[in-house]
N, C-alpha and C positions, 0 to 999 in steps of 0.2 A: 198909812205908811208902813205899818208892820206887815200887812198883807203883801206889799210889794217886796219887802226884804226876804220873806220866806222862800220864794223860788230861787233867789240869788244864793241864799244860805244852803239850800239843797244842792245846787249846782257846785258850790265850792266843796261841800262834803264829798260829793261823788267824784270830783276831780282829784282831791288830795287825801281821801280816806284810805285806810289800810285795805289791802287785799292780798291774798296768798301769792299772786303772781309776782309781787314785789319782794317776797321773802327769799333769802338766800337758801341754797340747798342745805346748808348746815342748820338753819332755823327750821326748815321743813322737816328734816329727818329727826330732829331732837324729840325725845320722848321715850315711852316704854313700849316694848314689844313682847309678845308671849307666844309660845308654841306648846300645845298640850297633846300628849299621847296617852290614850287609855289602854291599859292592858293588865294582865294578871302578873303576880309577882314571880320572881325567879324560880320559886319552887311550886308554882301553880296555885298558891294560896292567895285569896283576896283579889279584889279589883282595885287598881290604883290609877290615879292621874299623875303622870310624870310631867311636871310643869317646868319649862325652861323660860326664863324671863331675862331680858336685858334692858338696861336703862342708859340711854345716850344723853349725857348732860351738856349744858350750855358751855361749860369750861373745856370741852373736848375730851372729857374722860367718860369711861363707861364702867358699869358694874353689872355683872350677870350672876344668876344663881339657878341651880336646878334643885327642885324639891319634889318630894313624893307626898301626895295627898290621898286620903281615903276617897274613892270615887263616889260613894254614896253620901257621906256627911260633909266632905270637903275639908275635913280636919287635916292639919299639917302633921305628917308622920315623921319626917326627917329630911335630910339633905343628901344630894348626890354630888354637888360641886358648887363652888362659887369662884369668881375671878374678877379682876379689875385691870384697867389699863387705859389706853387712849384710843381715839378713833379719828378717821378722816373720811371725807366723802369727795369723790371725784368721778365725773362722767356717769353718775347714777349707780356707783358702787361704794358701799360702806366697808371700810377696812378696819378691823379691830386688832390692835396691837397689845398683846398681853404683858403686864408687868408682874402679876402674881396669879397663881392658879392653885386651887385646893380641890381635891377629889377624894372619893372613897378608896380607890386603889384595890377594891375587892370586887370581883366580877359576879359573885353569886349571891349578893344581897341587894336590896332595893333602896335602902336609905340608912343613914346613921345620924347621930346628933352632929350639928354643925361644928362644934369644937373638936370632934374626933376626925374631921377631914384632914388629909395629909397634903402638905405643900409639895409642889413639883417645880423643878427648874425648867423653865420654858423660854429661855433667852431666844429672841428673834421669832417667836411663834406669832402668827397672825391668821385671821380668818376673814373671808370676804362674803358680802351679801349684796345681791342686786336689789335695788329699789323698784317696787312695782305698785300698781294700784294707786298712783298719785300719793306716794309716801304713806300708804296705809298698810303695806306689807313689805317685808324683807325676806328674800329667798337665798338660802345658802348657795354658794358657788363652789363646785368641786375643783380642787387644785389640779393642775395638769398632770402631776405625778401620782395621782391617787385613783383608786377604783371605788367610787362612791355609789350609794344607793340613791333613792329618790331625794330631791332637795328638801331640806327642812324649811318650812314657811313659818315666819313669825308675823303675827298680826298686831297692829297697833292697839294698845289698850287704854290710852289716854288721849 
């Protein structure tokens, strides 16, 4: 009797089991993404990893931060920025709407302690990212009124 029920059980699991195709775009995009640029410091000293990360939460909020790490040891040296706000996804585009933004405000240094970052008024500021690689990457979209370089690509890390 048990042997006859097993194929039926497998059929039911395959019909009603979870699969990624049933997930909403919001559920698929949720998670953490990272972009790393390796380069020398502002004054040509040291080799750093400039790491930008953002986290898209289930509640529709996001948190992002930029940090500088020693390229060899991976040790955290300091921060370049952090921010938070809300996000939406529509037609394969993630829009980040900023509520608060903190940054160095100094162009010729590579990092400072997080508590020394300066807050900036950014009312109405937002960024957009195109979803690619089946929600494994997000690629920055250049606004129509801007002259941008190459798109920045963030890769899913969770």
